[in-house]
C-alpha positions in Angstrom: 124.2 248.8 173.3 125.2 246.3 170.6 127.6 248.8 169.1 129.2 249.3 172.6 129.6 245.5 173.0 131.1 245.2 169.6 133.5 248.1 170.3 134.5 246.6 173.6 135.1 243.1 172.1 137.1 244.5 169.1 139.3 246.9 171.2 139.9 244.2 173.8 141.0 241.8 171.0 143.2 244.4 169.6 144.9 245.0 172.9 145.8 241.3 173.2 146.5 240.8 169.5 149.6 238.8 170.1 147.5 236.1 171.9 144.2 236.5 170.1 142.7 233.4 168.5 138.9 234.0 168.2 136.2 236.3 169.4 132.4 235.9 169.6 129.8 238.3 170.7 130.8 238.2 174.4 134.0 236.1 174.5 137.7 236.2 173.6 139.7 233.1 173.1 143.4 233.8 173.9 146.5 231.7 173.9 148.3 231.3 177.2 147.3 231.1 180.8 148.6 234.5 182.0 146.0 237.1 182.8 146.0 239.5 179.8 147.5 242.9 180.5 145.2 245.8 179.8 141.9 243.9 180.2 139.8 244.2 183.3 139.3 240.6 184.7 136.8 240.0 187.4 134.4 237.2 188.5 131.8 239.7 189.6 132.2 243.2 188.1 129.6 244.0 185.5 131.3 244.9 182.2 134.6 243.1 183.0 135.9 239.9 181.5 135.7 236.7 183.4 138.0 233.7 183.0 135.6 231.1 181.9 137.7 228.0 181.0 140.9 226.7 179.6 141.3 224.4 176.6 144.2 222.4 175.3 143.2 222.4 171.6 140.5 223.9 169.4 139.2 223.9 165.9 137.5 227.0 164.5 135.4 226.5 161.3 133.5 229.7 160.9 131.6 232.2 163.0 129.9 230.5 166.0 131.1 227.0 164.8 134.0 225.7 166.8 135.0 223.0 169.2 137.4 223.1 172.1 138.8 220.3 174.3 138.3 221.2 177.9 139.4 218.8 180.7 139.7 216.0 178.1 136.1 216.5 176.8 135.0 218.2 173.6 132.8 221.3 174.0 131.0 221.9 170.7 129.6 225.2 169.6 128.1 225.0 166.2 125.3 227.4 165.0 122.2 225.5 164.2 123.5 222.1 165.4 121.0 220.4 167.8 122.5 218.8 170.9 121.2 215.4 169.7 124.0 215.5 167.1 126.8 216.1 169.6 127.5 212.4 170.4 128.4 211.9 166.7 130.9 214.8 166.5 134.6 213.9 167.0 137.8 215.8 166.6 138.5 214.1 163.3 135.0 214.6 161.7 134.3 218.2 162.7 134.8 220.1 159.3 132.9 222.1 156.8 130.6 219.7 154.9 130.4 217.1 157.7 127.0 215.6 158.3 125.6 214.2 161.6 122.3 212.3 162.2 119.4 213.3 164.4 118.3 216.7 163.4 114.5 216.8 163.7 113.0 218.6 160.8 109.2 219.4 160.3 107.7 217.7 157.3 104.2 218.6 156.0 101.9 215.6 155.5 98.3 215.3 154.6 97.3 215.0 158.2 99.5 217.9 159.5 103.2 218.2 160.3 105.5 215.4 161.6 109.1 215.6 162.8 111.5 213.4 160.8 115.1 212.7 161.3 117.4 214.5 158.8 121.1 215.0 158.8 122.6 218.3 160.0 125.4 219.5 157.7 128.0 222.1 158.6 127.6 224.5 155.7 130.1 226.8 154.1 130.1 230.3 155.7 129.6 232.0 152.3 126.5 232.0 150.2 128.6 231.1 147.1 129.9 227.6 147.3 132.8 228.7 145.1 134.2 230.7 148.0 135.6 228.3 150.6 135.6 229.2 154.3 139.0 228.4 155.7 139.1 226.1 158.7 141.5 227.2 161.4 142.8 224.6 163.8 144.7 225.9 166.8 146.5 223.3 168.9 148.5 224.7 171.7 149.5 224.1 175.3 146.7 226.0 176.9 144.3 228.8 176.0 142.2 231.1 178.3 138.6 231.9 177.4 137.3 235.2 178.7 133.6 235.7 178.9 132.0 239.1 179.4 130.0 239.6 182.5 126.8 241.2 181.4 123.3 241.6 182.8 120.6 240.2 180.6 120.9 241.3 177.0 122.8 244.5 177.9 126.5 243.5 177.7 129.2 245.7 179.0 127.0 248.0 181.1 128.5 249.2 184.3 
């Protein structure tokens, strides 16, 4: 099933390559408001793409780490970042290497384990720090986000 979902996402992105910005497991981020030609769009059909939202600008740092401005508010998607950090994220400080307060981390003590505040840092997407992940900022008039309609953990069945 994972291979089918990956195939559907990749072939869908290829079919709208001229508008393609970013793809995740079950979403495509495309430039423009027009419904993409060649993709099945439906709010209810299993296996189709659904128009989820529209953003006016976005910054993509790495896989599963991006922010989008939707209706004047920042929507943050950042792998590993706890929601307690979100109030400290701004358009200007969302970059590789940025740190934000309020990530609770377990610390072993003589009496057991306690949770302590530690900063969350957006790390480079490569294991080697000598290879730098390139940040991609996309600012445009409007962008459509398509989300797959799937049932449970079985995307694109139907």
